[in-house]
Backbone of each chain as ProteinMPNN parsed JSONL, in Angstrom:
{"seq_chain_A": "QIQLVQSGPELKKPGESVKISCKASGYTFTNYGMYWVKQAPGQGLQYMGWINTETGKPTYADDFKGRFVFFLETSASTAYLQINNLKNEDMATYFCASPHHWGQGVMVTVSS", "coords_chain_A": {"N_chain_A": [[-15.157, 6.76, -11.968], [-12.96, 4.899, -10.939], [-13.156, 4.088, -7.47], [-12.068, 4.089, -3.712], [-13.642, 4.115, -0.726], [-13.567, 5.262, 2.412], [-14.291, 5.011, 5.726], [-14.81, 7.093, 8.773], [-12.59, 8.821, 11.036], [-11.615, 7.121, 13.93], [-12.195, 7.101, 17.451], [-11.101, 5.332, 20.17], [-11.308, 3.428, 23.215], [-8.637, 1.01, 25.077], [-9.487, -2.222, 24.681], [-11.93, -1.902, 23.415], [-13.882, -2.274, 20.528], [-13.393, -1.806, 17.163], [-15.054, -0.598, 13.731], [-13.961, -0.709, 10.65], [-15.021, 0.679, 7.507], [-14.71, 0.202, 3.65], [-16.102, 1.212, 1.003], [-16.646, 0.577, -2.287], [-16.437, 1.656, -5.903], [-17.237, 2.181, -9.095], [-16.191, -0.086, -10.647], [-16.469, -3.679, -10.741], [-17.112, -5.206, -8.043], [-16.683, -7.567, -7.247], [-14.43, -8.343, -8.835], [-11.822, -7.949, -8.008], [-9.548, -8.825, -5.314], [-9.444, -7.531, -2.167], [-7.058, -5.444, -0.178], [-5.685, -4.803, 2.938], [-4.088, -2.624, 4.553], [-1.747, -0.987, 7.058], [-0.367, 1.545, 8.739], [1.713, 3.01, 11.056], [1.978, 5.962, 13.267], [4.144, 7.828, 11.664], [5.684, 5.696, 10.321], [6.161, 3.144, 8.07], [4.777, 1.253, 5.632], [2.583, -1.703, 6.343], [1.59, -4.901, 5.442], [-1.454, -6.158, 6.196], [-3.176, -8.42, 5.347], [-5.65, -10.147, 3.302], [-8.646, -10.284, 1.47], [-10.893, -12.272, -0.283], [-12.972, -11.653, -2.767], [-14.775, -12.638, -4.233], [-15.083, -15.051, -2.86], [-15.354, -14.53, -0.204], [-13.534, -15.303, 1.402], [-11.107, -14.924, 3.851], [-7.487, -13.747, 4.283], [-4.946, -13.829, 6.593], [-2.026, -11.848, 7.399], [0.605, -12.884, 9.449], [1.13, -11.152, 11.648], [-1.023, -10.501, 12.278], [-3.22, -11.849, 13.142], [-5.898, -13.265, 14.654], [-6.99, -10.951, 16.66], [-7.957, -9.482, 14.319], [-10.33, -8.882, 11.91], [-11.761, -9.442, 8.577], [-14.472, -8.768, 6.254], [-17.173, -8.808, 3.944], [-19.822, -7.022, 2.629], [-21.225, -7.694, 0.118], [-23.211, -6.917, -1.421], [-23.226, -4.319, -1.2], [-21.126, -3.627, -1.983], [-18.75, -3.354, -0.442], [-16.061, -3.48, 1.983], [-14.721, -4.77, 5.065], [-13.111, -4.039, 7.989], [-12.569, -5.268, 10.968], [-11.298, -4.549, 14.555], [-10.628, -6.318, 17.193], [-10.797, -5.968, 20.661], [-9.003, -3.595, 21.183], [-5.505, -2.336, 21.272], [-3.047, -0.266, 22.549], [-0.993, -0.228, 20.776], [-2.313, -0.581, 18.292], [-3.046, 1.664, 17.171], [-2.952, 3.775, 14.574], [-3.385, 4.583, 10.891], [-5.265, 3.138, 8.577], [-5.52, 1.598, 5.536], [-7.495, 0.506, 3.029], [-7.12, -1.531, -0.028], [-7.617, -2.216, -3.744], [-5.996, -3.661, -6.225], [-4.838, -1.786, -7.574], [-5.798, 0.842, -6.666], [-6.171, 2.722, -3.818], [-7.782, 3.46, -0.653], [-8.724, 6.228, 1.242], [-7.773, 5.918, 3.561], [-7.964, 5.638, 7.578], [-7.84, 7.022, 10.183], [-7.297, 5.572, 13.553], [-7.697, 6.343, 16.799], [-6.428, 5.325, 19.757], [-6.92, 5.276, 23.13], [-7.15, 5.913, 26.746]], "CA_chain_A": [[-13.704, 6.174, -11.951], [-12.517, 3.629, -9.641], [-12.693, 5.142, -5.97], [-12.335, 3.34, -2.494], [-14.19, 5.461, 0.016], [-13.154, 4.593, 3.876], [-15.26, 5.524, 6.813], [-14.335, 8.231, 9.299], [-11.829, 8.673, 11.898], [-12.05, 6.689, 15.16], [-11.444, 7.301, 18.497], [-11.661, 4.071, 21.087], [-10.658, 2.961, 24.409], [-8.339, -0.031, 24.973], [-10.276, -3.049, 24.982], [-13.005, -1.815, 22.774], [-13.518, -2.687, 19.117], [-13.773, -0.816, 15.958], [-15.276, -1.586, 12.589], [-13.958, 0.261, 9.58], [-15.506, 0.38, 6.06], [-14.19, 0.571, 2.599], [-17.106, 1.159, -0.21], [-15.759, 0.504, -3.698], [-17.433, 2.205, -7.069], [-16.763, 2.312, -10.601], [-15.831, -1.261, -11.177], [-17.387, -4.8, -10.552], [-16.385, -5.272, -6.555], [-15.864, -9.005, -6.941], [-13.201, -8.751, -9.588], [-10.323, -7.859, -7.556], [-9.5, -8.974, -4.039], [-9.19, -6.188, -1.327], [-5.936, -5.892, 0.58], [-5.717, -4.044, 4.129], [-2.622, -1.803, 5.176], [-1.363, -0.537, 8.426], [0.363, 2.373, 8.774], [1.665, 3.272, 12.333], [2.317, 7.253, 13.055], [5.576, 8.305, 11.231], [6.021, 4.671, 9.955], [5.904, 2.572, 6.935], [3.199, 0.496, 5.374], [2.212, -3.026, 7.016], [0.568, -5.455, 5.036], [-2.256, -7.111, 7.013], [-3.823, -9.566, 4.56], [-6.409, -9.384, 1.998], [-10.127, -11.216, 1.414], [-11.272, -12.693, -1.619], [-14.268, -10.636, -2.896], [-15.691, -13.483, -4.856], [-15.593, -16.169, -1.902], [-15.352, -13.952, 1.331], [-12.442, -15.561, 2.187], [-9.815, -13.691, 4.342], [-5.996, -14.434, 4.384], [-4.364, -12.894, 7.421], [-0.578, -11.814, 7.725], [0.778, -13.526, 10.968], [0.904, -9.978, 13.223], [-2.557, -9.967, 12.375], [-4.234, -13.358, 13.288], [-6.474, -13.156, 15.918], [-7.939, -9.648, 16.74], [-8.426, -8.508, 13.093], [-11.569, -9.495, 11.016], [-11.909, -8.891, 7.376], [-15.636, -9.577, 5.979], [-17.678, -7.92, 2.972], [-21.112, -7.005, 2.357], [-20.899, -7.795, -1.335], [-24.577, -6.224, -2.468], [-23.309, -3.124, -1.065], [-19.769, -3.475, -2.602], [-18.091, -2.834, 0.935], [-15.468, -4.57, 2.566], [-14.806, -4.192, 6.461], [-12.118, -4.199, 8.694], [-12.751, -4.949, 12.531], [-10.168, -4.738, 15.106], [-11.402, -6.411, 18.653], [-9.883, -5.818, 21.82], [-7.86, -2.824, 20.672], [-4.658, -2.242, 22.116], [-2.348, 1.001, 21.929], [-0.198, -0.433, 19.554], [-3.437, -0.551, 17.096], [-3.444, 3.277, 16.639], [-2.547, 3.757, 13.243], [-4.073, 4.763, 9.75], [-5.545, 1.847, 8.048], [-5.996, 1.633, 4.332], [-7.785, -0.664, 2.103], [-6.435, -1.202, -1.482], [-7.755, -2.717, -4.494], [-4.281, -3.897, -6.902], [-4.324, -0.43, -8.166], [-6.128, 1.889, -6.227], [-6.013, 2.69, -2.463], [-8.765, 4.184, -0.124], [-8.078, 7.591, 2.029], [-7.251, 5.459, 5.177], [-8.75, 5.737, 8.411], [-6.93, 6.996, 11.563], [-7.722, 4.938, 14.478], [-6.597, 6.643, 17.998], [-6.666, 4.62, 20.877], [-6.643, 6.254, 24.03], [-7.952, 5.767, 27.639]], "C_chain_A": [[-13.915, 5.687, -10.882], [-12.314, 4.558, -8.344], [-12.939, 3.828, -4.716], [-12.687, 4.431, -1.542], [-14.167, 4.854, 1.621], [-14.027, 5.605, 4.687], [-14.343, 6.528, 7.729], [-13.431, 7.995, 10.221], [-12.332, 8.131, 13.193], [-11.454, 7.224, 16.585], [-11.841, 6.044, 19.761], [-10.874, 3.874, 22.32], [-10.193, 1.67, 24.239], [-9.356, -0.877, 25.407], [-11.494, -3.218, 23.907], [-12.98, -2.363, 21.356], [-13.85, -1.391, 18.053], [-13.74, -1.339, 14.672], [-15.098, -0.423, 11.47], [-14.281, -0.155, 8.092], [-14.682, 0.884, 4.861], [-15.24, 0.482, 1.255], [-16.347, 1.387, -1.539], [-16.629, 0.942, -4.959], [-16.473, 2.183, -8.263], [-16.035, 1.008, -10.78], [-16.419, -2.309, -10.391], [-16.395, -5.364, -9.086], [-16.024, -6.882, -6.751], [-14.633, -9.37, -8.13], [-11.854, -8.751, -9.117], [-10.499, -8.081, -5.849], [-9.188, -7.568, -3.324], [-8.003, -6.775, -0.042], [-6.281, -4.678, 2.017], [-4.281, -3.646, 4.487], [-2.475, -0.941, 6.163], [-0.337, 0.434, 8.291], [0.672, 3.182, 9.984], [2.263, 4.687, 12.482], [3.855, 7.212, 12.676], [6.301, 6.631, 10.496], [5.587, 4.343, 8.549], [4.735, 1.783, 6.813], [3.515, -1.064, 5.662], [1.314, -3.569, 6.216], [-0.268, -6.186, 5.969], [-2.927, -8.149, 6.631], [-4.699, -9.074, 3.721], [-7.822, -10.36, 2.162], [-10.303, -11.081, -0.157], [-12.625, -12.349, -1.794], [-15.233, -11.623, -3.555], [-16.05, -14.334, -3.658], [-15.92, -15.88, -0.477], [-14.311, -14.386, 2.047], [-11.456, -15.001, 2.802], [-8.68, -14.572, 4.557], [-5.528, -13.295, 5.326], [-2.936, -13.02, 7.271], [-0.324, -12.114, 9.068], [0.642, -12.395, 12.009], [-0.608, -10.005, 13.369], [-3.716, -11.017, 12.596], [-4.634, -13.148, 14.708], [-7.661, -12.401, 16.537], [-8.49, -8.933, 15.636], [-9.626, -9.646, 12.388], [-11.969, -8.895, 9.736], [-13.37, -9.888, 7.016], [-16.108, -8.469, 5.101], [-19.136, -7.918, 3.416], [-21.209, -6.542, 0.997], [-21.825, -7.155, -2.086], [-24.391, -4.903, -2.114], [-21.752, -2.534, -1.487], [-18.712, -2.841, -1.745], [-17.535, -3.841, 1.468], [-15.169, -3.899, 3.855], [-13.402, -4.88, 7.194], [-12.524, -4.094, 10.615], [-11.72, -5.417, 13.253], [-10.881, -5.069, 16.657], [-10.197, -6.284, 19.522], [-8.582, -4.711, 21.458], [-6.773, -2.505, 21.852], [-3.674, -0.888, 21.559], [-1.406, 1.057, 20.937], [-0.964, -0.495, 18.187], [-3.336, 0.827, 16.637], [-2.499, 3.639, 15.33], [-3.522, 4.279, 12.099], [-4.01, 3.443, 9.063], [-6.2, 1.921, 6.481], [-6.515, 0.415, 3.847], [-7.309, -0.189, 0.582], [-6.912, -2.235, -2.286], [-6.321, -2.923, -5.058], [-4.205, -2.281, -7.435], [-4.724, 0.81, -7.578], [-6.494, 1.928, -4.674], [-7.091, 3.68, -2.071], [-8.031, 5.436, 0.524], [-7.46, 7.485, 3.11], [-8.318, 6.241, 6.355], [-7.723, 5.698, 9.39], [-7.932, 6.399, 12.534], [-6.792, 5.579, 15.572], [-7.339, 5.844, 18.94], [-6.017, 5.069, 22.178], [-7.862, 5.998, 25.491], [-8.253, 7.162, 28.17]], "O_chain_A": [[-14.783, 5.905, -10.037], [-11.529, 5.499, -8.226], [-13.745, 2.901, -4.794], [-12.111, 5.519, -1.55], [-14.894, 3.889, 1.855], [-14.361, 6.738, 4.34], [-13.18, 6.725, 7.379], [-13.295, 6.786, 10.409], [-13.395, 8.577, 13.625], [-10.325, 7.704, 16.691], [-13.004, 6.008, 20.162], [-9.696, 4.233, 22.311], [-10.845, 0.934, 23.498], [-10.099, -0.54, 26.328], [-11.964, -4.306, 23.572], [-11.946, -2.948, 21.034], [-14.431, -0.325, 18.257], [-12.928, -2.173, 14.274], [-15.843, 0.55, 11.362], [-13.845, -1.187, 7.582], [-14.002, 1.901, 5.001], [-15.039, -0.463, 0.493], [-15.551, 2.304, -1.737], [-17.741, 0.415, -4.935], [-15.242, 2.173, -8.285], [-14.911, 1.261, -11.212], [-16.918, -1.957, -9.322], [-15.249, -5.809, -9.138], [-14.95, -7.28, -6.299], [-14.071, -10.46, -8.241], [-10.916, -9.363, -9.629], [-11.43, -7.583, -5.217], [-8.719, -6.618, -3.951], [-7.958, -7.793, 0.649], [-7.137, -3.801, 1.895], [-3.42, -4.505, 4.681], [-3.225, 0.033, 6.098], [0.657, 0.081, 7.657], [-0.069, 4.158, 10.105], [3.248, 4.786, 11.75], [4.673, 6.6, 13.363], [7.5, 6.624, 10.216], [4.816, 5.057, 7.909], [3.864, 1.644, 7.672], [4.554, -1.592, 5.266], [0.234, -2.991, 6.092], [0.381, -6.98, 6.649], [-3.342, -8.905, 7.509], [-4.717, -7.901, 3.349], [-7.866, -11.155, 3.101], [-9.999, -10.191, -0.952], [-13.448, -12.749, -0.971], [-16.443, -11.436, -3.429], [-17.244, -14.403, -3.367], [-16.531, -16.619, 0.295], [-14.093, -13.979, 3.188], [-10.736, -14.41, 1.997], [-8.728, -15.754, 4.896], [-5.634, -12.102, 5.042], [-2.482, -14.138, 7.03], [-1.058, -11.587, 9.904], [0.12, -12.613, 13.102], [-1.261, -9.624, 14.34], [-4.889, -10.915, 12.238], [-3.905, -12.921, 15.673], [-8.782, -12.808, 16.839], [-9.286, -8.002, 15.756], [-9.659, -10.876, 12.421], [-12.536, -7.803, 9.793], [-13.53, -11.084, 7.262], [-15.677, -7.329, 5.278], [-19.597, -8.609, 4.325], [-21.266, -5.358, 0.662], [-21.561, -6.792, -3.232], [-25.225, -4.117, -2.564], [-21.329, -1.385, -1.36], [-17.928, -1.986, -2.155], [-18.077, -4.942, 1.566], [-15.28, -2.676, 3.94], [-12.86, -5.957, 6.944], [-12.691, -3.075, 11.286], [-11.143, -6.453, 12.923], [-11.569, -4.222, 17.226], [-9.007, -6.432, 19.242], [-7.395, -5.037, 21.484], [-7.046, -2.43, 23.05], [-3.594, -0.574, 20.372], [-1.032, 2.063, 20.335], [-0.364, -0.467, 17.113], [-3.643, 0.99, 15.455], [-1.273, 3.71, 15.418], [-4.67, 4.406, 12.526], [-2.994, 2.755, 8.959], [-7.361, 2.303, 6.338], [-6.035, -0.661, 4.205], [-7.164, 0.943, 0.121], [-6.759, -3.345, -1.776], [-5.411, -2.391, -4.422], [-3.07, -1.841, -7.621], [-4.115, 1.835, -7.885], [-7.218, 0.998, -4.318], [-7.4, 4.6, -2.829], [-6.829, 5.612, 0.323], [-6.79, 8.345, 3.681], [-9.165, 7.106, 6.134], [-6.914, 4.785, 9.556], [-9.143, 6.606, 12.45], [-5.563, 5.524, 15.526], [-8.56, 5.689, 18.963], [-4.801, 5.217, 22.307], [-9.082, 5.919, 25.353], [-9.049, 7.312, 29.097]]}, "seq_chain_B": "DVVLTQTPPTLSATIGQSVSISCRSSQSLLDSDGDTYLNWLLQRPGQSPQLLIYSVSNLESGVPNRFSGSGSETDFTLKISGVEAEDLGVYYCMQATHAPLTFGSGTKLEIK", "coords_chain_B": {"N_chain_B": [[9.628, -14.273, 4.663], [9.793, -12.168, 1.895], [12.31, -9.738, 1.844], [12.459, -6.358, 0.981], [14.861, -4.031, 0.179], [15.366, -0.758, 0.208], [17.242, 1.804, -1.354], [18.412, 5.142, -1.492], [17.578, 6.053, 1.674], [16.994, 8.697, 2.081], [16.434, 11.365, -0.174], [17.571, 14.03, -1.883], [16.56, 16.882, -3.694], [16.75, 18.82, -6.54], [14.519, 20.908, -8.424], [13.758, 19.818, -11.867], [16.096, 17.98, -11.856], [17.121, 14.564, -12.445], [16.464, 11.616, -10.766], [17.258, 8.657, -9.07], [15.634, 5.6, -7.497], [16.685, 2.742, -5.618], [15.587, -0.724, -5.351], [15.758, -3.597, -3.858], [15.617, -7.228, -3.708], [15.391, -9.932, -1.507], [14.888, -12.302, -2.695], [14.143, -13.72, -6.076], [11.931, -12.112, -7.578], [10.609, -13.048, -10.015], [7.658, -14.545, -11.04], [6.134, -17.671, -11.477], [4.249, -17.494, -13.253], [5.433, -16.047, -15.299], [5.496, -13.587, -14.976], [6.294, -10.19, -13.192], [5.952, -9.567, -9.999], [6.64, -6.573, -9.021], [5.882, -3.642, -7.943], [5.631, -0.025, -7.459], [5.115, 2.633, -5.547], [3.849, 6.043, -4.396], [3.737, 8.019, -1.699], [2.497, 10.82, -0.76], [2.856, 14.12, 1.245], [0.509, 13.623, 3.884], [-1.251, 12.195, 2.254], [-2.991, 9.083, 0.883], [-1.13, 6.191, -0.032], [-0.166, 5.966, -3.579], [-0.53, 4.122, -6.643], [2.229, 3.92, -8.799], [3.913, 2.695, -10.678], [3.456, -0.799, -11.97], [4.35, -4.053, -11.914], [7.05, -3.839, -12.446], [7.575, -2.127, -14.784], [5.37, -0.801, -16.337], [3.353, 1.579, -16.603], [1.218, 3.369, -14.621], [-2.168, 4.226, -15.259], [-2.62, 7.898, -15.976], [-0.362, 8.527, -14.742], [2.439, 10.67, -14.59], [4.857, 10.566, -17.694], [7.447, 10.922, -16.958], [7.881, 9.365, -14.822], [9.505, 6.236, -14.868], [10.008, 2.642, -14.473], [12.574, 0.059, -13.948], [14.588, -3.167, -13.855], [14.838, -6.46, -12.832], [14.441, -9.696, -11.83], [16.009, -9.469, -8.689], [16.82, -6.854, -8.482], [15.882, -3.572, -8.733], [14.782, -0.378, -10.183], [13.458, 3.049, -9.703], [12.849, 5.663, -11.606], [13.291, 9.007, -11.734], [12.758, 11.519, -14.111], [13.582, 14.401, -14.292], [12.357, 16.013, -11.953], [9.749, 17.264, -10.41], [7.955, 19.699, -8.322], [5.681, 18.828, -7.039], [6.292, 15.827, -6.874], [7.141, 15.141, -4.275], [7.557, 13.52, -1.351], [7.091, 9.83, -0.101], [8.488, 7.118, -1.415], [7.705, 3.888, -1.979], [8.438, 0.279, -2.727], [6.978, -2.415, -3.798], [6.113, -5.84, -3.486], [4.235, -8.535, -4.774], [4.933, -10.933, -5.434], [5.324, -13.22, -3.764], [3.876, -14.453, -1.354], [3.811, -13.604, 1.826], [2.447, -10.141, 0.548], [5.028, -7.711, 0.527], [6.417, -4.596, 1.627], [9.256, -2.06, 0.583], [10.893, -0.248, 2.698], [10.967, 2.488, 2.245], [11.688, 5.678, 0.811], [12.467, 8.883, 1.103], [11.826, 11.728, -0.706], [12.989, 14.919, -0.938], [12.641, 18.113, -1.853], [14.972, 20.541, -2.982]], "CA_chain_B": [[9.016, -13.366, 4.174], [10.549, -11.348, 1.201], [12.566, -8.483, 2.191], [12.883, -5.516, -0.168], [15.782, -2.929, 0.683], [15.428, 0.623, -0.519], [18.23, 2.86, -0.813], [18.811, 5.799, -0.728], [16.448, 6.213, 2.623], [16.33, 10.021, 1.905], [17.041, 11.991, -1.487], [17.281, 15.818, -1.9], [16.745, 17.091, -5.551], [16.255, 20.195, -7.333], [13.547, 20.899, -9.398], [14.367, 19.315, -13.357], [17.102, 17.059, -11.479], [16.625, 13.501, -12.771], [16.967, 10.751, -9.664], [16.816, 7.086, -9.134], [15.775, 4.841, -6.412], [16.957, 1.318, -6.04], [14.752, -1.583, -4.602], [16.801, -5.075, -3.888], [14.902, -8.239, -3.055], [16.001, -11.083, -0.781], [14.962, -13.298, -3.594], [13.818, -13.418, -7.061], [10.494, -11.559, -7.94], [9.796, -13.374, -11.316], [6.867, -15.529, -10.782], [5.94, -18.845, -12.126], [3.632, -17.187, -14.58], [6.348, -15.014, -16.231], [5.439, -11.722, -14.491], [7.366, -9.904, -11.864], [4.963, -8.158, -9.414], [7.096, -5.4, -8.227], [5.041, -2.229, -7.806], [6.206, 1.387, -6.907], [3.826, 3.507, -5.006], [4.204, 7.191, -3.781], [2.38, 8.462, -0.85], [2.594, 12.141, -0.62], [2.426, 14.11, 2.763], [-1.169, 13.536, 4.456], [-2.303, 11.486, 1.539], [-2.704, 7.716, 1.029], [-0.413, 5.875, -1.291], [-1.078, 5.836, -5.064], [0.308, 3.204, -7.515], [2.986, 4.706, -9.945], [4.314, 1.658, -11.81], [3.278, -1.852, -11.954], [4.737, -5.247, -12.844], [8.397, -3.459, -12.862], [8.03, -1.071, -15.809], [4.219, -0.42, -16.623], [3.103, 3.392, -15.837], [-0.184, 3.262, -14.188], [-2.849, 5.526, -15.952], [-2.498, 9.2, -15.521], [1.008, 8.735, -13.941], [3.393, 11.201, -15.695], [5.872, 9.508, -18.122], [8.856, 11.384, -15.939], [8.816, 8.149, -14.002], [9.858, 4.96, -15.261], [10.661, 1.463, -13.563], [13.233, -0.961, -14.798], [14.719, -4.046, -13.556], [14.459, -7.837, -12.906], [15.048, -10.761, -10.723], [16.199, -9.004, -7.805], [17.143, -5.594, -8.78], [14.786, -2.916, -9.62], [15.176, 0.913, -10.017], [12.463, 3.684, -9.876], [13.743, 6.546, -12.271], [12.362, 10.249, -12.287], [13.228, 11.997, -15.081], [13.03, 15.622, -14.345], [11.797, 15.861, -10.941], [8.942, 18.223, -10.254], [7.455, 20.035, -7.062], [4.517, 17.504, -6.594], [6.904, 14.423, -6.409], [7.827, 15.019, -2.796], [6.802, 12.305, -0.39], [7.71, 9.015, 0.241], [8.335, 6.147, -2.341], [7.62, 2.428, -1.485], [8.626, -0.541, -3.741], [6.105, -3.296, -3.236], [6.365, -7.086, -4.282], [3.075, -9.443, -4.679], [4.854, -12.193, -6.136], [5.592, -14.335, -2.856], [2.938, -14.202, -0.017], [2.685, -12.337, 2.254], [3.091, -9.3, 0.047], [5.787, -7.09, 1.468], [6.852, -3.171, 1.302], [10.243, -1.7, 1.15], [11.024, 0.834, 3.79], [10.523, 3.9, 1.834], [12.763, 6.553, 0.273], [11.826, 10.196, 1.067], [12.356, 12.45, -1.632], [12.713, 16.336, -0.568], [12.802, 19.087, -2.781], [15.759, 21.426, -2.179]], "C_chain_B": [[10.427, -12.538, 3.217], [10.993, -9.776, 1.756], [13.125, -7.52, 1.137], [13.666, -4.411, 0.741], [15.883, -1.638, -0.348], [16.334, 1.315, -0.342], [18.124, 4.095, -2.078], [17.446, 5.997, 0.432], [15.797, 7.539, 2.273], [16.719, 10.506, 0.521], [16.573, 13.42, -1.408], [17.653, 16.076, -3.383], [16.065, 18.21, -5.596], [15.566, 20.081, -8.216], [14.2, 20.52, -10.865], [15.655, 18.433, -12.843], [16.25, 15.691, -11.809], [17.328, 12.371, -11.378], [16.488, 9.342, -9.709], [16.84, 6.329, -7.742], [15.625, 3.481, -6.499], [15.987, 0.667, -4.918], [15.343, -2.826, -4.526], [15.859, -5.922, -3.145], [15.664, -9.169, -2.811], [15.791, -12.078, -1.641], [14.046, -12.889, -4.868], [12.272, -13.139, -7.249], [9.613, -12.221, -9.009], [9.119, -14.407, -10.78], [6.692, -16.558, -12.094], [5.291, -18.698, -13.378], [4.26, -16.132, -15.87], [6.549, -13.599, -15.916], [6.151, -11.797, -13.496], [6.403, -8.893, -11.402], [5.865, -7.342, -8.2], [6.744, -4.274, -8.631], [5.841, -0.876, -7.288], [5.133, 2.084, -6.447], [4.551, 4.81, -4.509], [2.957, 7.85, -2.872], [3.084, 9.901, -0.548], [2.04, 12.796, 0.901], [0.935, 14.348, 3.17], [-1.922, 12.869, 3.306], [-2.082, 9.855, 1.569], [-1.911, 7.561, -0.563], [-0.986, 5.847, -2.765], [0.125, 4.792, -5.558], [0.893, 3.941, -8.675], [3.259, 3.651, -11.199], [3.961, 0.319, -11.163], [3.696, -2.86, -12.592], [6.428, -4.48, -13.161], [8.273, -2.022, -13.611], [6.452, -0.338, -16.537], [3.526, 0.815, -15.955], [1.63, 2.97, -15.762], [-0.913, 4.495, -14.981], [-2.927, 6.86, -15.292], [-1.482, 9.667, -14.673], [1.994, 9.506, -15.041], [4.485, 10.351, -16.176], [7.336, 10.117, -17.838], [9.159, 10.121, -15.437], [8.698, 7.059, -14.847], [10.501, 3.737, -14.146], [11.412, 0.604, -14.734], [13.877, -2.018, -13.664], [14.354, -5.529, -13.504], [15.011, -8.63, -11.886], [14.942, -10.02, -9.253], [16.69, -7.601, -7.28], [16.579, -4.698, -9.275], [15.172, -1.319, -9.258], [13.955, 1.538, -10.593], [13.443, 4.967, -10.403], [12.725, 7.861, -12.339], [13.24, 11.362, -13.126], [13.129, 13.531, -15.137], [12.248, 15.788, -13.012], [10.838, 17.227, -10.557], [8.362, 18.554, -8.948], [6.634, 18.641, -6.25], [5.055, 16.152, -6.337], [7.551, 14.149, -5.253], [7.106, 14.053, -2.18], [7.854, 11.131, -0.386], [7.447, 7.859, -0.606], [8.592, 4.98, -1.832], [7.751, 1.603, -2.885], [7.586, -1.526, -2.712], [6.197, -4.76, -3.778], [4.899, -7.913, -3.76], [3.599, -10.689, -5.225], [4.737, -13.369, -5.091], [4.739, -13.847, -1.652], [3.9, -14.581, 1.038], [3.411, -11.165, 1.537], [3.721, -8.64, 0.955], [6.01, -5.697, 0.947], [8.323, -2.96, 1.397], [9.986, -0.661, 1.924], [10.647, 2.506, 3.443], [11.704, 4.588, 1.44], [11.816, 7.962, 0.239], [12.555, 10.987, 0.185], [11.838, 14.155, -1.218], [13.297, 17.226, -1.456], [13.634, 20.356, -2.387], [14.932, 22.839, -2.829]], "O_chain_B": [[11.582, -12.355, 3.603], [10.204, -8.868, 2.018], [14.125, -7.813, 0.483], [13.217, -3.983, 1.805], [16.402, -1.635, -1.464], [16.524, 1.652, 0.827], [17.83, 3.925, -3.261], [16.319, 6.081, -0.056], [14.584, 7.711, 2.155], [17.568, 9.754, 0.043], [15.5, 13.854, -0.988], [18.611, 15.684, -4.05], [15.084, 18.564, -4.942], [15.796, 19.164, -9.004], [15.32, 21.008, -11.015], [16.362, 18.185, -13.82], [15.047, 15.591, -11.568], [18.527, 12.382, -11.102], [15.477, 8.961, -10.3], [17.801, 6.378, -6.975], [14.762, 2.937, -7.188], [15.644, 1.236, -3.882], [15.431, -3.205, -5.694], [15.323, -5.521, -2.112], [16.582, -9.452, -3.58], [16.582, -13.001, -1.446], [13.302, -11.911, -4.801], [11.469, -14.047, -7.032], [8.387, -12.132, -9.077], [9.727, -15.22, -10.084], [6.985, -16.36, -13.273], [5.509, -19.39, -14.373], [3.763, -15.672, -16.898], [7.344, -12.754, -16.328], [6.607, -12.784, -12.92], [6.056, -7.843, -11.943], [5.812, -7.438, -6.974], [7.229, -3.812, -9.664], [6.833, -1.095, -6.593], [4.123, 2.055, -7.149], [5.745, 4.737, -4.218], [1.782, 8.094, -3.147], [4.23, 9.941, -0.099], [1.15, 12.292, 1.587], [0.297, 15.293, 2.708], [-3.151, 12.933, 3.317], [-1.135, 9.369, 2.188], [-1.943, 8.21, -1.608], [-2.187, 5.711, -3.0], [1.259, 4.651, -5.101], [0.161, 4.532, -9.469], [2.897, 3.786, -12.368], [4.112, 0.201, -9.947], [3.555, -2.851, -13.815], [6.897, -4.71, -14.276], [8.753, -0.982, -13.16], [6.57, 0.661, -17.246], [3.231, 0.835, -14.76], [0.999, 2.372, -16.632], [-0.332, 5.541, -15.272], [-3.28, 6.936, -14.115], [-1.476, 10.718, -14.032], [2.265, 9.028, -16.142], [5.049, 9.543, -15.438], [8.295, 9.75, -18.518], [10.298, 9.654, -15.471], [7.709, 6.991, -15.576], [11.289, 3.955, -13.226], [11.098, 0.459, -15.915], [13.663, -1.685, -12.498], [13.428, -5.826, -14.259], [15.942, -8.27, -11.166], [13.847, -9.991, -8.692], [16.9, -7.261, -6.116], [16.604, -4.759, -10.504], [15.77, -1.035, -8.22], [13.364, 1.067, -11.565], [14.502, 5.273, -9.856], [11.612, 7.816, -12.862], [14.257, 11.914, -12.707], [12.537, 13.963, -16.126], [11.066, 15.584, -13.287], [11.466, 18.279, -10.439], [8.216, 17.535, -8.272], [6.909, 17.867, -5.333], [4.404, 15.354, -5.662], [8.342, 13.221, -5.084], [5.966, 13.804, -2.572], [9.063, 11.258, -0.579], [6.278, 7.475, -0.649], [9.644, 4.846, -1.207], [7.321, 2.044, -3.951], [7.418, -1.492, -1.493], [6.461, -4.66, -4.976], [4.531, -7.913, -2.585], [2.775, -11.558, -5.507], [4.147, -14.399, -5.419], [5.044, -12.808, -1.067], [4.596, -15.594, 1.107], [4.622, -10.998, 1.686], [3.337, -8.713, 2.122], [5.788, -5.565, -0.257], [8.851, -3.631, 2.283], [8.878, -0.125, 1.872], [10.207, 3.397, 4.169], [12.78, 4.072, 1.742], [10.782, 8.128, -0.408], [13.785, 11.002, 0.223], [10.672, 14.547, -1.195], [14.468, 17.069, -1.801], [13.157, 21.168, -1.594], [15.243, 23.967, -2.447]]}, "name": "protein", "num_of_chains": 2, "seq": "QIQLVQSGPELKKPGESVKISCKASGYTFTNYGMYWVKQAPGQGLQYMGWINTETGKPTYADDFKGRFVFFLETSASTAYLQINNLKNEDMATYFCASPHHWGQGVMVTVSSDVVLTQTPPTLSATIGQSVSISCRSSQSLLDSDGDTYLNWLLQRPGQSPQLLIYSVSNLESGVPNRFSGSGSETDFTLKISGVEAEDLGVYYCMQATHAPLTFGSGTKLEIK"}
């Protein structure tokens, strides 16, 4: 069955970087784009952008241009989200999603 | 960006009751390819979102048929015909017709 399995929770300090993985299984990885969604504590869902898994081309929503990077390791059917220069407002759960399936989410805590 | 307005923000239902959630879009979600990319998601407490309905009215595999979706252009409805205890959580509509993808603010379903 189709699964998206994400990496574990992260505790980081402001200014550090974090890399979150999303490993896909049960389908051909390059058949569907991978989306990234942020959910701040107690809040709704916020679209961050997506990456074309065939070409590796990322597209970022306006609020996520600059410090956020989407990339792939296609041979491992894995997508990554890297957040650089972490800020307090980055504290959230981050989900990857293919059109019909979602990962379990990764909670990123930012605290000095 | 397309704004999706969900009502009501909260909903309280007894087991077996039928309920509806509305999602209104700030612009038509009818794509030039003839499809309407309006989906419904359920996020149960502590879980990642799951897809219930895609393209307005198509039931995702494995989703009980007490869930149904309807609507067109800018006005969409999710109906649950006979709420069950496992249906509690937050329901989101989501559009993918216009970039960037956007989500409604959510409707929290509570069980009385």
